[in-house]
C-alpha positions in Angstrom: 2.2 21.4 10.7 1.7 21.0 6.9 1.8 17.6 5.2 5.1 16.7 3.5 4.8 15.5 -0.1 7.1 12.6 -1.3 8.1 12.4 -4.9 8.4 9.0 -6.6 12.1 8.3 -5.8 11.4 8.8 -2.1 8.3 6.5 -2.3 10.3 3.8 -4.1 13.1 4.1 -1.5 10.7 3.9 1.5 8.6 1.0 0.1 11.1 -1.0 -1.7 8.7 -1.4 -4.6 9.5 -0.6 -8.3 7.8 2.2 -10.2 5.6 -0.1 -12.1 4.5 -1.9 -8.9 3.6 1.4 -7.2 1.4 2.5 -10.1 -0.1 -1.0 -10.3 -1.0 -1.0 -6.6 -2.5 2.5 -7.0 -4.6 1.3 -9.9 -5.7 -1.7 -7.9 -6.6 0.5 -5.0 -4.0 -1.1 -2.8 -1.7 1.9 -2.4 -2.4 5.6 -1.6 -3.2 7.7 -4.7 -0.7 10.4 -5.6 -1.8 14.1 -5.6 -1.2 16.4 -8.5 1.6 18.9 -8.1 1.3 20.4 -11.6 0.8 19.5 -15.2 3.4 16.7 -15.2 4.2 16.1 -11.5 2.7 14.0 -8.7 3.6 13.2 -5.2 2.4 11.2 -2.3 1.3 12.5 1.2 4.0 11.2 3.5 1.7 10.2 6.3 -0.4 8.1 3.9 2.7 6.3 2.7 3.9 5.8 6.3 0.5 4.4 7.4 0.6 2.0 4.4 4.1 0.8 5.5 2.9 0.3 9.1 -0.1 -1.8 7.9 2.2 -4.0 5.9 4.2 -4.7 9.1 1.0 -5.3 11.1 -0.4 -8.0 8.8 2.1 -10.8 9.2 2.5 -13.1 6.3 0.7 -10.9 3.8 2.4 -10.2 0.5 3.6 -6.6 -0.2 0.8 -4.3 -1.1 -2.0 -6.0 0.9 -3.0 -3.8 3.9 -6.1 -3.6 5.9 -8.0 -0.3 5.4 -9.2 2.1 2.7 -10.3 -0.6 0.4 -7.0 -2.4 0.5 -7.0 -6.2 0.7 -6.8 -7.9 4.0 -5.7 -11.5 4.5 -7.5 -14.0 6.6 -5.9 -17.3 7.4 -8.2 -20.3 7.2 -7.5 -22.8 10.0 -7.5 -26.4 9.2 -6.2 -26.0 5.7 -2.7 -27.0 4.6 -0.2 -24.3 5.6 -3.1 -22.0 6.8 -3.9 -21.0 3.2 -4.5 -17.3 2.9 -7.8 -16.1 1.4 -8.5 -12.5 0.2 -11.3 -10.6 1.8 -12.4 -7.2 0.7 -13.1 -4.5 3.2 -15.7 -1.7 2.7 
């Protein structure tokens, strides 16, 4: 079955992020990159967006945009610190 391409309004609706936040997360490497659909059009592969959403749910307490694979940030909670302070660790 061919992959479905989501345009920006669908991505915004599914993620709850703003346009500027989506592009900021793409630039930071924390959200899937869009694919070119033409000279002035891009879209996101639906399965990549869905996997990103699933990772946000799997990492409790992490802020939006911080997942666990593809170079995204992962959060590790340090025990013994006030409120289990999160620290950022980078994955390969």
